[in-house]
C-alpha positions in Angstrom: -78.0 10.9 43.2 -81.2 11.2 45.2 -81.8 7.5 45.0 -78.3 6.8 46.3 -78.9 9.1 49.2 -82.2 7.4 50.0 -80.5 3.9 49.9 -77.8 5.1 52.3 -80.5 6.0 54.9 -81.9 2.4 54.9 -80.3 0.8 58.0 -80.0 -2.9 58.6 -83.2 -4.1 60.1 -83.1 -6.3 63.2 -85.9 -8.4 61.6 -84.0 -10.8 59.4 -87.2 -11.5 57.3 -87.3 -7.8 56.2 -83.6 -8.1 55.3 -84.3 -11.1 53.2 -87.1 -9.4 51.4 -85.0 -6.3 50.7 -82.2 -8.4 49.3 -84.6 -10.4 47.0 -86.1 -7.1 45.7 -82.8 -5.2 45.4 -80.4 -7.8 44.2 -82.6 -10.5 42.7 -81.6 -13.3 45.1 -83.1 -16.5 43.6 -83.1 -15.0 40.1 -79.4 -14.2 39.5 -77.5 -17.5 39.6 -74.2 -16.0 40.6 -75.6 -14.6 43.9 -75.2 -17.1 46.7 -77.5 -17.2 49.7 -77.5 -19.6 52.7 -79.5 -19.5 55.9 -78.5 -21.4 59.1 -79.9 -21.5 62.6 -77.3 -20.8 65.3 -78.4 -21.1 69.0 -82.0 -20.8 67.9 -81.3 -17.5 66.0 -81.3 -17.2 62.2 -78.1 -16.2 60.4 -78.0 -15.4 56.7 -74.9 -15.4 54.5 -74.8 -13.6 51.1 -72.0 -13.7 48.5 -71.1 -13.6 44.8 -70.1 -17.0 43.7 -67.5 -15.9 41.1 -65.7 -13.6 43.4 -65.4 -15.8 46.5 -63.5 -19.1 46.9 -66.1 -21.8 47.5 -63.7 -23.7 49.9 -63.5 -20.6 52.1 -67.3 -20.3 52.1 -67.7 -24.0 53.1 -65.1 -23.6 55.9 -67.0 -20.5 57.1 -70.3 -22.2 57.2 -68.8 -25.3 58.9 -67.3 -23.1 61.6 -70.6 -21.3 62.2 -72.6 -24.5 62.4 -70.2 -26.0 65.0 -71.2 -23.2 67.3 -74.4 -25.2 68.1 -72.2 -27.9 69.6 -69.9 -25.7 71.7 -71.9 -22.6 72.7 -75.2 -22.1 74.5 -75.5 -18.3 75.2 -77.7 -17.0 72.4 -77.6 -13.4 73.7 -73.9 -13.2 73.0 -74.2 -14.8 69.5 -72.8 -11.7 67.6 -69.7 -11.6 69.8 -69.2 -15.3 69.5 -69.5 -15.1 65.7 -67.1 -12.2 65.5 -64.5 -14.1 67.5 -65.0 -17.2 65.3 -64.5 -15.3 62.0 -60.9 -16.2 61.5 -60.2 -13.8 58.5 -57.9 -10.9 57.9 -60.6 -8.2 57.7 -64.0 -8.3 59.5 -66.0 -5.1 59.7 -69.5 -4.0 60.6 -71.9 -2.3 58.2 -75.0 -0.4 59.5 -76.7 0.4 56.2 -78.0 -1.9 53.5 -76.4 0.1 50.7 -72.9 -0.4 52.2 -73.6 -4.1 52.7 -74.7 -4.6 49.1 -71.8 -2.6 47.7 -69.3 -4.7 49.7 -71.0 -7.9 48.7 -70.9 -7.0 45.0 -67.2 -6.2 45.5 -66.5 -9.8 46.4 -66.9 -9.8 50.2 -69.2 -12.0 52.3 -72.1 -10.3 54.1 -73.5 -12.0 57.2 -76.8 -10.9 58.9 -77.8 -12.0 62.4 -81.5 -11.9 63.4 -82.1 -9.2 66.0 -79.0 -7.2 65.2 -78.9 -3.8 63.5 -75.6 -4.3 61.7 -74.1 -6.8 59.3 -70.6 -8.5 59.4 -68.5 -7.8 56.3 -65.9 -10.5 55.7 -63.1 -9.9 53.2 -62.4 -13.2 51.4 -62.6 -11.8 47.8 -60.8 -13.8 45.1 -61.0 -12.0 41.8 -60.6 -14.1 38.7 -57.7 -13.0 36.5 -54.3 -13.7 35.1 -50.9 -13.8 36.8 -48.5 -10.8 36.5 -46.5 -10.9 33.3 -44.4 -8.6 31.3 -46.4 -5.9 29.4 -46.3 -6.3 25.6 -46.0 -2.5 25.0 -43.2 -1.9 27.6 -40.7 -4.7 27.2 -37.1 -4.3 28.3 -34.0 -6.3 27.6 -33.0 -6.3 31.3 -35.4 -5.7 34.1 -38.4 -7.1 35.9 -40.9 -9.2 34.0 -43.9 -8.6 36.2 -46.7 -6.2 35.2 -50.0 -5.0 36.4 -53.1 -7.2 36.0 -56.8 -6.5 36.1 -56.9 -7.1 39.8 -56.6 -3.9 41.8 -55.5 -5.7 45.0 -52.6 -7.3 43.1 -51.7 -4.0 41.5 -51.4 -2.1 44.7 -49.4 -5.0 46.2 -46.9 -4.8 43.2 -46.4 -1.1 43.9 -46.1 -1.6 47.7 -43.5 -4.3 47.1 -41.2 -1.7 45.5 -42.0 1.1 48.0 -42.1 -0.2 51.6 -42.5 3.3 53.0 -45.2 3.6 55.7 -46.0 7.0 54.2 -47.3 5.4 51.0 -51.0 5.9 50.9 -53.6 3.9 48.9 -57.0 5.6 49.2 -59.9 3.6 47.9 -62.8 5.3 46.2 -65.9 4.1 44.4 -67.1 5.5 41.0 -70.2 4.6 39.1 -73.8 4.6 40.3 -74.3 1.1 39.0 -70.8 -0.4 38.5 -69.4 0.7 41.9 -65.9 0.4 40.5 -63.0 0.5 42.9 -60.6 3.4 42.1 -57.4 3.7 44.1 -55.5 7.0 44.6 -51.8 6.3 45.4 -49.2 8.8 46.6 -46.4 9.3 49.2 -47.8 11.4 51.9 -44.7 13.5 52.7 -43.7 13.9 49.0 -46.8 14.6 46.8 -48.3 18.1 46.8 -51.4 18.2 48.9 -53.1 20.6 46.5 -52.5 18.1 43.7 -53.9 15.2 45.7 -57.0 17.2 46.7 -57.5 18.3 43.1 -57.4 14.8 41.7 -59.5 13.4 44.5 -62.2 16.0 44.1 -62.4 15.4 40.4 -62.7 11.7 40.9 -65.4 12.1 43.5 -67.4 14.5 41.2 -67.7 11.9 38.5 -71.3 11.1 37.8 -71.8 8.1 35.5 -73.6 4.8 35.7 -70.6 2.7 35.1 -66.9 2.6 34.1 -67.1 0.0 31.3 -63.8 1.4 29.8 -62.2 1.6 33.3 -59.3 4.0 33.4 -60.0 5.7 30.1 -63.3 7.0 31.4 -61.6 8.3 34.5 -59.0 10.0 32.3 -61.6 11.8 30.2 -63.5 13.0 33.3 -60.4 14.3 35.1 -58.7 16.0 32.2 -61.7 17.2 30.3 -59.7 17.7 27.2 -62.6 17.5 24.7 -61.2 16.8 21.2 -57.4 17.3 21.9 -55.7 14.1 20.5 -52.5 14.4 22.6 -52.4 12.3 25.8 -52.4 14.5 28.9 -52.0 11.5 31.3 -49.5 8.7 31.1 -50.4 5.0 31.2 -48.1 2.3 32.4 -48.3 -1.4 33.0 -44.9 -1.6 34.7 -44.8 -1.4 38.6 -41.2 -0.1 38.5 -42.2 2.8 36.3 -45.1 3.6 38.5 -43.0 3.4 41.7 -40.4 5.8 40.2 -43.1 8.4 39.5 -44.4 8.0 43.0 -40.9 8.8 44.4 -40.8 11.9 42.2 -44.0 13.2 43.7 -46.6 12.1 41.1 -50.0 10.6 41.9 -51.3 7.2 40.6 -54.8 6.2 39.8 -55.5 2.5 39.7 -58.9 1.3 38.4 -60.2 -2.2 39.1 -60.4 -4.4 35.9 -57.7 -2.4 34.2 -54.0 -3.5 33.8 -52.9 0.1 33.3 -52.1 2.7 35.9 -52.6 6.5 35.3 -49.8 8.8 36.2 -50.6 12.4 37.0 -49.5 15.0 36.1 -47.4 14.4 33.0 -45.7 16.4 30.3 -44.9 15.5 26.7 -41.4 14.3 27.7 -42.8 11.8 30.2 -44.4 10.0 27.2 -40.9 9.8 25.5 -39.3 8.0 28.5 -38.8 4.2 28.6 -37.7 1.9 31.3 -34.9 0.5 29.1 -33.0 3.7 29.4 -32.7 3.2 33.2 -31.7 -0.5 32.9 -28.5 0.4 30.9 -25.5 2.5 31.8 -26.0 6.3 31.6 -24.1 6.6 28.3 -26.1 3.8 26.6 -29.3 5.1 28.1 -28.6 8.6 26.7 -27.8 7.1 23.3 -31.1 5.1 23.3 -33.0 8.3 24.3 -31.5 10.3 21.5 -32.3 7.6 19.0 -35.8 7.5 20.3 -36.2 11.3 20.0 -34.9 11.1 16.4 -37.4 8.4 15.6 -40.3 10.4 17.1 -39.3 13.5 15.1 -39.1 11.4 12.0 -42.6 10.0 12.6 -43.9 13.6 12.5 -41.7 15.7 10.2 -39.9 13.3 7.8 -42.7 12.9 5.3 -43.8 16.6 5.1 -40.2 17.7 4.9 -39.4 15.3 2.1 -42.6 16.4 0.3 -41.6 20.0 0.7 -38.2 19.2 -1.0 -40.0 17.4 -3.8 -42.3 20.3 -4.5 -39.5 22.9 -4.1 -36.2 21.3 -5.0 -34.5 24.7 -5.1 -34.5 24.6 -1.3 -32.0 21.7 -1.4 -28.2 22.2 -1.5 -26.4 20.5 -4.4 -25.1 17.8 -2.1 -28.7 16.7 -1.4 -30.0 17.1 -5.0 -30.7 13.3 -5.2 -33.6 13.7 -2.8 -36.9 13.3 -4.6 -38.6 10.6 -6.8 -36.6 9.4 -9.8 -39.8 8.6 -11.7 -43.1 10.4 -11.7 -46.0 8.1 -10.8 -49.5 8.1 -12.1 -50.7 9.7 -8.8 -49.4 13.0 -7.3 -46.9 12.6 -4.5 -49.1 14.0 -1.6 -51.9 11.6 -2.5 -49.5 8.7 -2.6 -48.2 9.6 0.8 -51.7 9.8 2.3 -52.7 6.5 0.6 -49.6 4.8 2.0 -50.2 6.0 5.5 -53.8 4.9 5.4 -52.6 1.5 4.0 -50.3 1.0 6.9 -53.2 1.8 9.3 -55.2 -0.9 7.5 -52.4 -3.4 8.2 -52.0 -2.3 11.8 -55.7 -2.8 12.5 -55.8 -6.1 10.7 -52.8 -7.3 12.7 -54.6 -6.5 15.9 -57.7 -8.5 14.9 -55.8 -11.3 13.2 -54.8 -14.5 15.2 -51.2 -14.4 16.2 -50.1 -17.4 14.0 -51.5 -15.6 10.9 -50.4 -12.0 11.6 -46.8 -12.7 10.6 -47.9 -14.2 7.3 -50.2 -11.3 6.7 -47.4 -8.8 7.2 -45.1 -10.6 4.8 -47.9 -10.8 2.2 -48.6 -7.1 2.6 -44.9 -6.0 2.5 -43.8 -8.3 -0.4 -46.8 -8.6 -2.6 -48.9 -5.5 -2.1 -46.0 -3.1 -1.8 -44.1 -4.4 -4.8 -47.1 -4.7 -7.0 -48.2 -1.1 -6.2 -44.8 0.1 -7.3 -44.8 -2.0 -10.5 -48.2 -0.7 -11.6 -47.1 2.9 -11.0 -49.4 3.6 -8.1 -46.6 4.3 -5.7 -43.1 5.7 -6.1 -40.4 3.6 -4.4 -39.2 6.7 -2.5 -42.7 7.1 -1.1 -42.7 3.6 0.3 -39.2 4.2 1.7 -40.1 7.4 3.6 -43.5 6.2 4.7 -41.9 3.1 6.1 -39.3 5.1 8.1 -42.0 7.3 9.4 -44.1 4.2 10.5 -41.0 2.7 12.2 -40.6 6.0 14.1 -44.2 5.7 15.2 -43.7 2.3 16.6 -40.5 3.4 18.4 -42.6 6.0 20.4 -42.9 4.5 23.9 -46.4 5.9 24.5 -49.0 4.3 22.2 -51.4 7.3 22.7 -48.7 9.7 21.7 -47.8 7.7 18.6 -51.3 7.8 17.3 -51.5 11.6 18.0 -48.3 12.1 16.1 -49.7 10.1 13.2 -52.6 12.6 13.0 -50.2 15.5 13.1 -48.2 13.8 10.4 -51.2 13.5 8.1 -52.1 17.2 8.7 -48.5 18.2 7.9 -48.6 16.4 4.6 -52.0 17.8 3.6 -51.1 21.5 4.5 -47.6 21.2 2.9 -49.0 19.7 -0.2 -51.5 22.6 -0.6 -49.4 25.5 0.4 -45.7 24.4 0.1 -43.1 26.1 2.3 -45.5 28.6 3.9 -47.9 25.7 4.8 -45.1 23.7 6.4 -43.8 26.7 8.5 -47.4 27.7 9.4 -48.3 24.1 10.4 -45.1 23.8 12.5 -45.9 27.0 14.4 -49.5 25.9 15.0 -48.2 22.6 16.3 -45.7 24.1 18.6 -48.0 26.8 20.0 -50.8 24.2 20.4 -48.5 22.0 22.5 -47.3 25.0 24.5 -50.9 26.0 25.4 -51.8 22.5 26.7 -51.8 21.8 30.4 -52.2 18.5 32.3 -53.8 19.4 35.7 -52.3 22.9 35.6 -48.9 21.5 34.5 -47.4 23.0 31.2 -47.3 20.2 28.6 -43.9 21.2 27.2 -42.1 21.7 30.5 -39.1 21.9 30.9 -38.7 23.3 27.4 -41.6 25.8 27.8 -41.2 27.3 30.4 -37.5 26.7 30.1 -35.8 25.0 33.0 -32.1 24.3 32.2 -31.5 21.7 34.9 -34.6 19.8 34.2 -34.0 20.1 30.4 -30.5 18.5 30.9 -32.2 15.6 32.8 -34.6 15.3 29.9 -31.9 15.1 27.2 -29.3 13.1 29.1 -29.8 10.0 31.3 -28.1 11.3 34.4 -26.4 8.7 36.7 -28.6 7.9 39.7 -26.2 9.2 42.4 -26.6 12.7 40.9 -30.4 12.7 40.6 -30.9 13.8 44.2 -33.8 16.2 43.6 -37.4 15.8 42.5 -39.0 17.5 39.5 -40.1 21.0 40.5 -43.1 20.8 38.2 -45.0 18.5 40.7 -44.3 20.9 43.6 -43.1 18.1 46.0 -43.2 18.7 49.7 -39.7 17.2 50.1 -37.5 18.1 47.2 -34.5 15.9 48.0 -34.6 12.3 47.0 -31.5 11.5 49.0 -30.5 12.7 52.5 -28.0 15.5 52.5 -24.5 14.5 53.7 -23.5 15.8 57.1 -20.1 17.5 56.8 -19.5 17.6 60.5 
């Protein structure tokens, strides 16, 4: 931090030779091939242009240099050269920087820096053109009906996608920089008259207090610094790649964090039930949306509790009523049931990781081979019971139904712990593990927000909105958990 403070005190020198030497020493001009430099003489005064070749369009740079060189043919007053240059810079954003540190930071962010001999400031010209892909539908948040655009790795495009959905002049996008070396752009987005000021200041302070050399993992690093959750596996922030989901949370009073080079946006604060929502519920009628939500809840519960519950009934069949006496393996395998379950869960994880690292044309074939050959052969040789394969498969499907990938992995860890504890201690182990799980979730907080709200602490109206997809005309209030300044989402009707 001392070095950074020292750099900020270095002002732009009126001697352009000193500026050139500083840029060569600090940036490695002439060594790094991607750093562009051009010197021209305008009205007998030297002007230097610096830029990053990969972040600026070469055609724009050529037009800029051509416009500057033409000054020699149309102007003669060298004393007013800075004013003339500023008027000829026909770009959207042109600012002045008085320190070298600010000039270098802006240049490495994709802007053009222009120094004029004899002046104590530099012109900063915003012509950045980040390389990246076009907006497309996120793979993990697909919908049958709805928009097909999604966030990209370009922070400028991401804020524009959000702004397109909320054309409110009170929408704020505050830009911060994080990382002593990376100088990564981090944008804080909120609606000024809706989001709680205390929440905004809390998040902003935590972002500004981050001390690290770079954000190589982008938003994930920001997440771990802000939440400071240590070894807790459950996600305390929500990630989304859909602009419509992000815009909806802004209107509720949440705060967004957008990190350059990341296609995901962080939503703060969030509860467990935010991770169980999906855009598909709001693209269908309320009745169908409620049905989809209940099916999703059922699948999520199955991913955590189905296997340990079935194992409990296998170990203690006296707990089953006569009508469900068929539950349990028909044949005893060569390996105990708890170990079979653990092996099957680990095997599915092998397949999932292999599918991620396998080229797409081969992943389908690999899945068929694993399902047909490996699974069937394992049953034939007596390694697995058919019932084990059945219930492990249902649990795995429930994991994939979970909208939040981070929550699905956390639930998988809980599932394994449930199986181990139930296999060791039976009914008491299952009940004890269930209580530990429930109390652990109840004790979690995301930026001072209870993780199980509105279940704990109980809020009947919010709980109804959680269980049922309420029609939009009746959702005229914002969630109280974010403490919005303006609680009403729709204007009150005037009865006069």
